[in-house]
Phi, psi and omega in degrees: 000106183296334184295342183283343180276002184242209184309128186292325181292322177288321174299323177299314180297319179290333176290333176296123181099342173288165182257141170257130189231134170235121177085187180211170179078197184295343180259011180296139173262125186227134178215155178264125179293122181242354182204129179219169175221142178260138175231123198227109168076176181282343178276347178284110183289355175262355188270145172298342182277357187297332182259012181091177185289139174227175174302318181295313190258014187303325180297334178297335182269359183265197186290155182286158176089357179266158182276129169249112186245125177228163182252135177240145180056021182064014186226324191242131172273150176231136179259131175233151172255120183287140184233170178065170185289171177306145175072009170242086192295115177203151183200160181242122177280133176270106186270329183202144180228134175273117182296133181242325184205157180071034185294322179294321175299324178291319178299318181294318177299319182292314179299317180296319177297315178293320181295317182296331181267347179071031185247029183292327182297129180080357182260187184287328178241159177272154172251165180305128180091351180254161183289139177298143176233159178301142178288144178291154177294161175309319187289341184262005185294330184231043186267050178171155187298320179294317180296324179306311183291323179300305188286343174258011179054042181266131178225185176298343177296339181268358177302126182090357179294138178282104183287349178263358176282115183298342181269358182285143180291329173246121187202167174255144179220149169271150178294144181254141177295140174085358177281175189248024182274344170080008178275161186243032178298144179155189185297339181266007182290129176280128179237123180257168177223158179193178178296153177287163187252140173074030180237043181299340181285345184273138177284169170289151003281355192295330181295324184254001176306134180276073186248016171259133180237134186204165176268103182302134181087354180296132181286356182262000182299150181291147176062201181234153175056038181245010185261045183255100184284149167277315182221140172224126182206159172291135186278000000 
């Protein structure tokens, strides 16, 4: 995707509607990206790049189109797509994905992860020894940045992967005309914007910048009551 080498805000808008893919063949896990956030440069006080390059954020300073994966709270991985040229640290966080194919594989990955961590109580699925809870709907399987990584089996081992390489096991793809996955990505997709989420530590104007891009009304958006656009237009 050549668009990833340019302006991060435009790249973020273009990533909405693109597909995130893990694997190939009948067991491939495929989802449509419905919510992202942009983090731009060392002046962005909400960005990991604000303090300069470190071992953790080194991928942000590298070539566009690569995966920047980091761990938060020692528990949850988050996937970002690097944008802009080398040494201009910027990335787009993938906040939410709408499942399209490989849904049972996504459920299995999610259940295995929750069971491995022993965190089933109060979550969407039960773990061994915990009370059963209703299964989440298909739409809610990847409705947050941590869940995106869980259902697509993304870890720090994927940091630096070229997401634009069609041979990569983890990759980005554009929807193709005539396929049977039923998503409506394309030039007519409505993309809304609003402030980023969970960056209360950042001062203004970074706190209020409308650098979150999402599909309004999507049932797969992260959290609840977050589909309030500042601007909505066809991209």
